[in-house]
N, C-alpha and C positions, 0 to 999 in steps of 0.2 A: 251789324256794326254801326247802325244808325245812332248818332249821339242823341241824348235826351237832356244833357246839361249845357253843352257848349255850342249847339247849333245856333245859327243866327235867327233872330226873331223873338217875338214876345213870349212864346210858350216856354222856351228854355229859361228865359229870364225869370218868369213867374215860378218855375220849379226851383231855381237856385234861391230865390228870395224866400220862398216858403220853407225850404229845407234849412237855411241859415237862421231863420226866425225860430224854427222848431228846436234846433240844437242849442240855441241860446236859452231857450226856456226849459231845457232838460232838467235842471235842478228842481223845478216845480214838481217833477215826477219822481224825484229821488234818484236821478240818473247821473252818471259821471260825465259832465260836459267836456272835460279834457279828453275823453275817449273819442270825441268827434271833431276836435281841433278846429273850431270855427274861425279863429284868428288866422291860422295858417291858410285855410281855404280862401279867405278874403284876400289875403296877400297874393296867393297864387293866381287868383282870378285877375288881379291887376297886372301881374307880371307876364302873362301869356304873350309870346312874341312869334311863335311858329306853330305849324300844324302838329309838330311833335309835342310841343307844350300842351296843345289843346287835347291831344290824345291821352297824354298822361294825366291831365286834370280830369278828363272824362272818366277814366278808370278809377281815379282816386275818389271822386265824388260818389260814384256808384258804390264803391266798397264801403265808404263812410255811411252812406244812406242805408245800405243793407244792415250794417252794424247797428245803427240807430233804430231802424225799424224792428229788428229782432229784439233789441233790448227793451223797447217800450211796449212791444206787443206780447212777448213771451219771456221776458226777464233777462237780466244781466248775468246772473249766476246759473250754472248748470246744477240743478238740485242734488243729484247723486254724487257730485264732486265734493259737496259740503258735508253730507251726512248719509251714511248708508241706509238709514231708516227712512229717508225720503225717496221713495221708489216711484215717484210720479212721472207719468209720460207727458212731457210738455208738448203742446200742439204747435210745433214749429211749422212755419209756412215755407213753401218752396220759393227760393230766392229769385229764380228766373221769372216765375209767375208774378212775383211781387213787383219786380221792375217793369214788366209789361203792363200790369194793371195801373201802376203809377203813371206811366207814360200816356195812358189813355184817359186819365182822370183829371179832375180839377185838383191841382197840387195841394192847395190849402185844405180842401175837404177830405182828401185822401189821408193826409197826415193826421188830421183831427180824429179820424176813425181808427187809427192804429192802436192806441191804448185800450184797455178794457172799457166797455161801454156800460157796465153795470153800475147801479146806484152806490154800491159799497165802495168802488174805486173812487168815484166822485167825492163821496163824503170823506174818505181818507185823505184825499188831496186837500180838502178844505181844512181838515184837522191838522194836516202837516203845516199849512200856512199859519193857522192859529197858534200852534206851539212855537213856530219860528218867531212870531211877533212877541209871544210870551217870553221867550228867551232874551229877546232884545230889551224887554222891560225889566229883566232881572228875576224872572220866574215867580215863584210863590213866596219868596221871602225866606227868612231864617228857618232852619229845620227845628223840629221840636226836640229839645235836649232832655228826652226821657225815654227809657226803654218801654214803659207802659204807664198808662193813666186810666183811672176809672171814675165813674160818677161819684160826686161828693167831694172830690179833691179840689183844691184851689191853689192859687199862687202863680209864680212866673211861668212855669212849664205849661199850665193850663191856658194861660194867656197866649203862649206860643202856638198851642194846638188850635185855640180859637182863631187866631190870625191866619194860620195856615188853611184852616177850613174855609174861612171867608175868601181868601185868595183863590182857592180851588173851586169856589162856587157851590159849596155844600152848606153854607151858613150865611144868613143875612147879617148885616152889620149889627153888632151888639157890644156893649162895654163890660159884659160879665167877666169876672176873673175866677168863677167857680164852674166846675164841671156839672152844669145843670141839665135840664131836660132838653133845652135847645141844642146844646153841644152834643148830647147823647144822640139826638135825632140826626144831626149833621154827620156824626161818625157813622151811623147806620146807613145813611144814604151813600156815603163814600164806600162803605164795605160792600154794599150791593153792586156797585159799579166795578168792583175789583174781585168779585167772585168769593167774598168772604162771608162768614156767618154774620148776619146783620143784627148783632146784639147790642150795638152802641157802645161797647167797651173797647177802648184803644189798647189792646194787648200787644205783645211783641210783633206778631205778624201784621196786624193792622198798622202799627206805628211804622214798620218798615215800608209799607206801601204809601203811607202819608208822607214819609220823608224821601220818597223817590223823586228825583229832580225831573223837570220838564225835558231836559236833554235826553235822559234815558227813555222817557215816553216817546220822544220823537224818533228814536232809533227803532222802537217797536212799530211805530206807524209806518216808517219807511220799509221795514221788513215785511209788514203786512201788505204794502203795495206791491212789493216784488212777488210775494206769494200769490196775489191776485193775478199778476201777469202769467204766472205758471199755469193758472187755471182759466186762461182767457179762451173759453170755449163754451158752447151751450151746456148747461148743467142738467137740463131736463125740466119740463113744466112741473112735474112732480119729481122731487129727489129727496134723498136722505142726506143730511148734513151732520157729521159727527165731528165736533170740535174737541180734540184730545185735551187741550189745556183748560177747557171750560167744563169738562166732565158732563157733557150733555149730548144727547142725540135728538135731532129734530127732523120732522117731515115738513117739507116746504112745497106748497102748491102755488104756482104762478107768482112766485116771489114772496109769499106770505107764509109764516110759520103756522101750521095747522095743528101740530102736535109736538110736544117735547117731553122728554123724560131724563132723569139723572142717569149718568153712566159711570162705570168703573173701567179704567183703561189699564194698559200694561205698566208694570212696575218699572222704575227707572234703573234697570240693569241691562247690560249689553244684549242679552238674549230674550228680554221680555218686553221691550218697548214696543208700543203699537206703531206699525209703519204708516206712512202717509201715501195714499194712492186712491184712485177712483176705479170703480167697477160697476157691475149691474146685478141687482138682487133679482134672482129668478124664482126662488121658492122658499117656503118655510117648512120646517120639520117639527111636527107636534109629537110629544113623547120621544125625544131623540135618544139614540144610542150615543154614548161618548166614546169615540175612537181616540184613545189617548195618543197624542202626538209622540212620535218616536223620541224626541229630545226629552220629554217629561218621563216617558217610560223608563229610559235607561239611566237618566241622571237622578230622578227622584225615587222611582218605585223599585228599580232593580236592587239598589243597596238595601232597601227594606226587606225584599224577598230573600236576599242573601243572608240576612240575619234571622229571618223567620219565613219559611216557605208559605205559611198560611196567612201572612200579613196582607193588608188591603184586600180582604175577602170579598168586598163588593165588586171587585174587578175580575173579569173572566179572562182566562189565558187562551189565546186562539193561535193555532199553528198556521203554516203557510198554505194549507188546503182549506182553511176556514173552519176547522173543527175545534170545538171547545175541549181543552185538555185539562185533566185533573192534575193536581200539584203533587200527589203522592209519588215519592221516589225521585223527584227532580232535584238535582244538586245545582242550585242557582249560582253557587260560587264558581262554577266552571265558565260562566258567561261574563262578558264585559260589554262595554258600550258598542263595540263593533260586531260582536257575534251573537248577541241576544236574539234568539230565533222566533220569538213570539210577539204577537200584538196583544195589547191590553184593551179590553172593552168594558164599558159600564152600561148594563141594560137600562131601558127606560124605568125611571122611578122618581119620586119626589126629591130624593136626596142627590140625584144625578148632578154631576158638576155643571152640566149645561141647563139645569132646571127642567122645565117642561116644554120649552120651545126654543128653536134656534132659527135664525134668518140667514139664508145662504146667498152669497154672491161669489161663486167659485173662483178662487184665485190661488196663485202659486205660493202665497204667504200663509195659507191655511188660517186666514183671519175671517171671523164672522161675528154677528151680533147674537146674543143669547140671554136667556133667563139664568138665574143663579139661586141656589139655596142660601147663599151668604148675604142675606138682606141688610145686616147691620152696617155693612161698609158704605151703604148709600147715605148714611147719616153723617159721614165724615165730610170735612170741608175739602180736603185734597183726597182724590180717589184713584191713585195709581197703584193697583194691587194685583192685577190679573197677569196671565202669562202672555198677553198680547191681544187677545180677543176683547171685544167690547161687551160688557155686561149691562143689561138694562134693568132699571128699577121697576118699570111698568111694562113688562113684555106682552102681557095679554092685551092691554089697551093699545099697544103699538100694533099688535097683530090685527085687532079689530079695525083700526084705522086703515091698514093696508088692504084688508078684505072688503072694505066698504065699496070699493070700485067694482066688485064682482059678485057680491051676494047681498040680498035684502036685509038679512039678519046675521051680520058677521059674528056676533057674540054666540048665538045659538049654534051656528055652523062650527065655530072653533070648539065650543064646549062639548059638542056631540062627539067630535073626534078625540078630544082630550080624555073623555070618560072611558074610551075603549082600553086605555092603558097601553096600546100598541103604537109602534112607530108609524107615523102617517105623514106622507109628503103632500103638501099642498102647493101646486104651481100657482104663481101669480100670473094672471091673464095679461096684465100689463107689467112688464119688467120695469124696475125702478132703479135709476142710477144712484150709486152710493158714493159719497165723497168723504174720505177720512182726511181731515185737515188739521192744521195746527196753527191757530191764530191767537197770539197773545195780545193783539189789539184788534178790535172790531167795532163797527159802529151800529147804531140803531136808527131807524127812520125818525123816531122821536126819542129824545133823551141823550145823555152824555155817552161819549165813547167808552167802551168797556176795555179794561186791561186785566190780563191774567198773568200768572207766573210762568216763566220759561221752564216747564217741568223737566224736559230732557236736555236743556241747554242748546237746542237746535237754533233758536233765533240768534243767540250769541254768535254761533258759528257763521250764520248767514250774514250778520252784520259785519263780522270780520272780513268775510269774502267781498262784500260790497265796498268796504273801506279800501281793501287791496285794489279793487277795480277803479277807485277814484271817487267814490261817493263820500261826501262829507256833510256835517251838520252846518247849518248857517242860521244866523239870526237876522230877521228882516224888520224893517220899519213898519209900524202899524199905520 
């Protein structure tokens, strides 16, 4: 019951001053300052007249401090309350331990270390400030009044496109009124930073991104900061980072991307969206058997079997004892989604739905990374087509990179096992953390901030929850 805010002496005063300064600066972190009520706190500090008042104020300040500490350290919003697809375990800190540690520390230094300390969070904060200043100055000017433009065109709409690109920093000042090579290159640069095919043609999708206002980009940045707080924990010196909205999987070593490949993620339907969570990759399976998930077996394949018992002949029917069952004499019309008694399995082969290798981080969502025979999909700009798992464009190279840590010739090691045609489990000597994330705004150490589409609408729901908690956009002076 020893006070830390209201005791006499300089220590308590420093704690109060550090906390009040911090909550006044909460908007810089995209936090709802009204939630911590700094004005009321200051008034109450001046109105204390009795030991009872002191006690009440002590409790109130501790409660507000813990709320602020949790918000800035691990987020304002509880992820699962916003979207069922966000199944992330947020690393909440013990509140009693937090207060004890604060009481023993330098108040200013302790508070400074509460938010994520990684470079991404710092760069997002700077971008937030930049966009707030941009809003104050009126943004990027008038929108382009055209659904699409292409090289060779000229006129008023091309001038609007030119001016917009100059304001966004994708084109040096020029007086051209025709869609020339300089504008084409500026459009291509803008497309690369927004995950679009960089062909330099301002089609409908590109024009939609060009006409997106700074205020919308600012909401994406604030949501990205909130998401950073949800993952405010060690991610692993080596880890795998799969950004669902960016359609890429990356291997990161000591903060640097050492390998990346295109990915295909879950389609945007309620039962196929790729969930967000973190786990640990333990092994890979070369020449995998595809154990068809129950939901796919009964919703997609059972109706086909009911029409034709010999449909999907590449799949084996397996009973509860693990025996392969022939289809002769089976009346599939007697089964439904609840009583279908078989498992469906596809043996290893080049046409296998999992391709020739899968990467396992055992989890209750039955999500993993894998190869695929459907290579054409990797050429698409938007790649949300799977049942939820993440397909890789370069799975062999991904495997070689993982195996580098444990074998001198990873390619020969892998190919030798692949050539057997038999299922082969290869344990990773060093397990690798895997993070399935969803970032529509993310920074680079060099270059402009990247923006992506809100594929599943999750960021929109997070922003709505943040607004409800009291977060708002602001324009600040440059």
